[in-house]
N, C-alpha and C positions, 0 to 999 in steps of 0.2 A: 480793658477795665479802666475807671480813674483811678489816680492812686487813693490809697485807702485814707490817707489824711483829708483828702478832699471829699471822699465819698461819705465819711462820718461827717464831716462839717455840714455839707449840703444837706443830708439826711436829718440832722437833728435843726436844721436852721429855725423851724417853724415854732418848734418847742420851746427853743432857746428864747426866742422872741417873746412868747407868751410868759415866761418865767420873769425875763428882764421887765416885762412892762405890767407885771402885776400891780394890783391896787396898793398892795402894803409896800412895796418896793418904789413905787412911784412917790407914795405919801412919805416914805422916809427920805428919798433922796431930794424930794421937793421941799423939805423942813419943815413939813407940816405934823411931823410926830416929835415926841420928846425923845431924850436920850435913853428912858426906860425900855422904849421899843427897840431901840438899836442895841442895847443891853441883851434883850430878850431875845433877839435874832441871833446875836453873838452866841448866847447859850445853846442854842440850836446846833449851831456850827460845831460846837463841841462834841456833841454826840456822834455827828457824822465823821469828823475827823479822829475820834478816838477809835471808831470802826475800821476807818481807811488805815491809819497808823499801827493799830493793834496787829492788823491782818498782812502788814509789809513785811514785817520780819521772817513769816515763814514763806514768803514768795520770792526772797531775794536771790534764790537760785533757781528759779523757775525759767523755763527757756521762753514762756510767753510773757509773763509780768516783769521777770526780774528786772529786763532792761530800764524799767520804768521807776523802780525803786530808786529815787535820788533822795539823800539826806538834806541837799539844799533846798527841797520843796515841803519838806516836813512843818506842819503848822501846829501842832497840840501844844507846844510849849509858849508860840506867841499867842493863842488863843488864851492859854490860862493867865498870861501876863496881863492881856486886855480883861479879862473878866476880874481878876483881882484890882485892875484900875476902876473898874465900872461899878463893882458889887462891892469891894472890900473884901479883906481878907478871909472872910467866913463863905466866899463865892460858892463853895462846893454844897453848901446847905441847903440853899435856895434853888440848886439845879433842878430844873423840870424838863422832860422832853416832852414835846406836844405827840399826840398820837402819831401824826404825820411823820414826824422826825423819828419816832422809835420804828416805824416801818420802815422809813429810809435807811435807819442805821442798820437794822436787822438785815436788809437785802444786802447792803454792802459786804457785812460780816459774812453772809451766808456764799456772796461770790467769792470773798476772799479764801473761804475754808473749803469750796468745792468746784469753783469755776474761775481759773485764772483771767480768762478772756473778758469775762464778766468784770472782774476787779478792774481791768485795764479801762473798761469803758468807765466806770464811776472814776477811777483816776485822772481820766482825762476831761471829763465834765466838769469835776471840782477844780485841779491843780490850773490846767489851761486857763479856765474862767477866771480864776483868783488873779492870774498874771494878766490877765487882758481887763476886763469889765470891774474888777475888783480895784482897779486904781481909781476908776470914778467915784466908786462908794468911798474910799480912803479921802479922797478931796474934799466931797461933800462932808464928810463926818467933821474933818479939820475946822471946815469953816461954820458947820452948823453949831456943833457943840465945842467947838475951842479947845480940841486936842492939839498937843503938841504936834508938829509937823513930823509925820512917821515915828510918832512916840506912842507912849502908853495910851491903850484905848483903839488904835489902829494898827499894831503889830501885825495882827493877821496879815494885812494886805502889804506887808512890807518884806520883800523877800531880799535880805541883807546877803545873802550868800550868792545872787545872782546879779552877776556886774552887768550884763547886756540881756533884758529879758526877751527881745526881739530873737537874738540870735538862739537862745536859749528854746525859745518857741519853735524856732526851723529844726534845731537838732531833735525836739520832741517830736516833731511830725515826722520827722526822717525815721525816726524808730517805729512810728506807726506804720509808715510805708514797709518796712522789713519785718514786720511781725509774724512771727512764727505760726501763723494761721491761713488754711485753705479758705477758698471764698465762701464757702457755707459757713464756715466759723467766722469769716469777717462780716457776713450779713446778721449773724446773730449778737455781734459786738455793737454793730450799729443800733440793733432793735433794743438793747440794753442801755445804749446810750440815750435814746428816747425815754426810756422808761426813768432813767435818773433825772431827766427835765421833769418828767411827770412828778417825781417823788418832790422835789424842788418846788415845783408848783404847788405843790398840795400843803407844803411847810408854809408857803408863802399866804395860802388862803386861810389857813388857821390863824396864823400871825395876824391877819387881817381882821378875821373876826375878835381877837384878842384886843386889837388897837383900832377899832373904829373911829373914824372921825366924827367928831360932835358936829351936826349939821349946823 
């Protein structure tokens, strides 16, 4: 059998591409949407990462999920700094989850509470994606809306405590390869990864409907 980290990447490739090439993301990264659309997207991230990071505490000692819980990955505080910059000090009052975001965050919370392997699937799709493709978004956001480089507004994408992202990603993949799971469980984790990308895609579709480009 292929290394698990390879199997998981290959299996979710199609959904990954779909999520990355969504109309909303293409419009956002193409500079065709205003900063309000970027702020709205950042709000949706808040709900997903709250579910991920609220769930992290109880899984720290779990044999399956525990090794993946790394403080240097945590994003919620950075998202909150970005939202305060984007929306002002009262950002919490305007916070609204899209229906797709609610479903996504609920699934993450459910996995955190009942299925460590499923939690790892969501952890992998989010954090490893942020370390990789997230850097493209940061660069575009800085140039499109004039945020300070790695400053307020894009802190979500800045992993200040990870000096060498390439080495970190390697060590993360090694953790995946060593995961305490049999082949059947690994297959279930791969399926949950695919589902995570589908949740992501649904959020992008709803954002796209909220921010249609005027013809």
